[in-house]
N, C-alpha and C positions, 0 to 999 in steps of 0.2 A: 260186286257189279256196278255198285256205284262209283266207286274210283275209278274203274275203267271206263265208262261214260265220261267223266270229267276229265280224264286223259287224253278223250277224243274231240272234246269240245273245240281247240283250237283248229284242229284240221277241218271239221265240219264248216266252222266259220269262214274258212278260206274258200270253202267251196260255195257257201252263200256270198262271197265277195264277188260276184260276176256281174258287173252291169248289162254287160253284153247279154246274159241270158233274161234278165229282167226286161230288156229292150225287147226282146224277141217276144216273150209272153204278152207284154203289152200291145205289140203289133198284132199279133194273134186274136188278142181281146178286142181290138179296134175292127178287126176284118168283119165280113159278111157272117163266117163261122165261128165268131168269137169264143164263145162257152164251150162248143164241142172240140173245137182245135185247141184252147187252152187246156182243157181238161185231159185230153189225148196227149199233149205235150207234158203233162207233169206225170201223168201215169208212166209215160216211157221213161222220162227222168227218174223215177223212183225205181224201174226194172231194172235200167242201166247201171246206178248205183250201187243197187242192192246185189246185181250179178257181179259186178267187178269186185265189190267188197269180199262176197263169198269165195272167188275164185283166189282172189288175192291174200285171203286170211289162210286157205289150205297152203298157198306154197310158203307163206311167211311161217307157220307152224313147221313146216318141213325144214326150212330154214333154220328156225329155232333148235329143233331136235337134232340137225347137224352141226351145230355150232359147237366149238369145243371149250369158247369162254362163257362167263355167264350171260344169261339170255337178256338181263339188264341192261348191260352194256351196248350190246346190238340196237335196242331200241332208242339209248340215249345217243348213239352215234348217227342212226338216222335221222333223230331231230334236229343234231348239228348240221347235216348235211342238207336236209330239206330246209332248214332255218335260212341257212346261208344262200341257198338255191332262190329262195323266195325274196330275200333281199336283193338279190340281182334282177328278178324280175319286177321289183317295183322300182329300182333305179331304170331300167328300162321302158317302163310303162309311163313313168314320169317323164322321160326325155321325149316322149312320142305325144304329149300332150299340146293341143292346139296353143299356137302363139296369141298374143293378147291382141282381140281383134279379127283373129282367123277363126271361121265357121268349121267345126266338125262335121265330117258327113259320115254316114251310116255305110258300113262295106257293100256293094252291090248285091252280095248273096243274101243280105239281110234284108235288103227292101223288098225282096219279091217272096219274102216268109208269109206276107199276109194272104198269099194265094194257094197256100198248102191246105189240102184235106186233113180231116181228122186222122187219118190213118197213116197219112206221110207227115204228119205233125207229133205222132207217137213215137214213128222211126228216128225222126229227128232228135227227138227228148231222150231215146234210148240209147241210139248208136253213132249219132253224128259227132262233130268235133264240138258243135254248140251244145249236145246236151251233158247229162250227167254222167254216164258209164265211162265215154271213150273221150270226153276232152280233156287234154294232154295235161293241164293243170290239175283238174279233177284226179286223173290218173294217179299223178304224184302223191297226191292230198290222202288219196285213198289207201296207197302204196303204205304211206307213212302211218295211218291211222291203224292199219290191219297188222303192222309188224308190231304196233305198241300193243295193239289187243291181244295178238297171239303169246304174249309173255304170260299172261294172268291163267292161261290153261283153264277158261270157263267151259262149262257145260254147253252143248249144243242149244240148248233153249234161251241161256244165259247170252251167248253169244248173238244170237237172233234178236234179242230185245235190245242190245247193245247197239247192232248195227242199224236195225230200225229207227232208233232215238239218233242215232248218226246222220242217217238220212232224212230226215225229219228236219233236223238242225241245218242239214245242207240245203234243203228246198226252199226255206223259211221264206227268203227275199223272193223266190220266184213264185210262191205261192200267195203270197200276201195283195199282188195287183188282182190275181184271181177272187180272193176274198172280198176285197175293195169293190170290184165290178159285180158280184154278185150280190153284194150288201147295198150299193147304192144304185145299180143299173144304168140309166143311161146318165145320170147326174155325175156317175163317175168318170164318165169317157173324157170331160174337159181335164180333169185331175189328171188322169192318166196319160192323155196327150201331153198337158205341160211334163209330166214326170220324163216321159219320154226323151221330150227336147232336152231337158235338164241333163238328164244321163247321157244321152248321146255327145253333148258338148262338155261334159267332165268326165267322162268314162275311162279316160288314162289317168287322170287326177284321183279318183274314186278308188280305182283299181291299186294303184300305187300305194296309196294311204293305207290300205287295208292288208296289202301284202307285207307292207312295212311292219306294221303292228304284229301279224301273225307270225312272219318270219322272225322277228325279234323276241317274240315269247318262245318260239320252239326253240331258237338258238340259246336262248339264256337256260332254259330249262335243260337242255340237253348238256351243256357245260356244266351247269349245277349238279345234274345227275352222275357224270362222269366224273368229277371231283371228289364227292361223298364218299 
């Protein structure tokens, strides 16, 4: 089980590398219902990722069982394809970064997130493109992770533990501002506001760097496994 968790870490870090999700939870924390909205968002995010992971793992196991070749080759091919795709996303994100002296703005839909209720925040976290489960990039990473996990043929209980660890790593960067807010109270608001400003301005660059690193790791691992 330890090796399965290790294999899924690059995918989990890919989910964690989402400045937009961090900005969203900071906006929730700075709203009137800060604690309730952010807690609901995190809960929905976890439910979305766990749900998508379980469904994808079932289909991945079916794919492995029906595959004529070695199951290890399938996961290696997925790593190569996914790594190359993430590198393309990194290049696209880097090209979208603000030019020197240009001010980056939040998307208009994100500017209204501080008006959400706790229930709507949970829905956003679970099933919106911003959340953990149906975010397009997250779905790709979850699919890659579950294809990799399916080759290990673990028991259901072990699969549940691996998926939980995978989810907790993926949500770490979104949970960090909540922990800071709860620990620092009002004193943390200034730091969170500064972090939101910095992330908004450098969103494209941060995303590009993280996708470049993670995509490179997956691509190298996939090629190495196929060559072994």
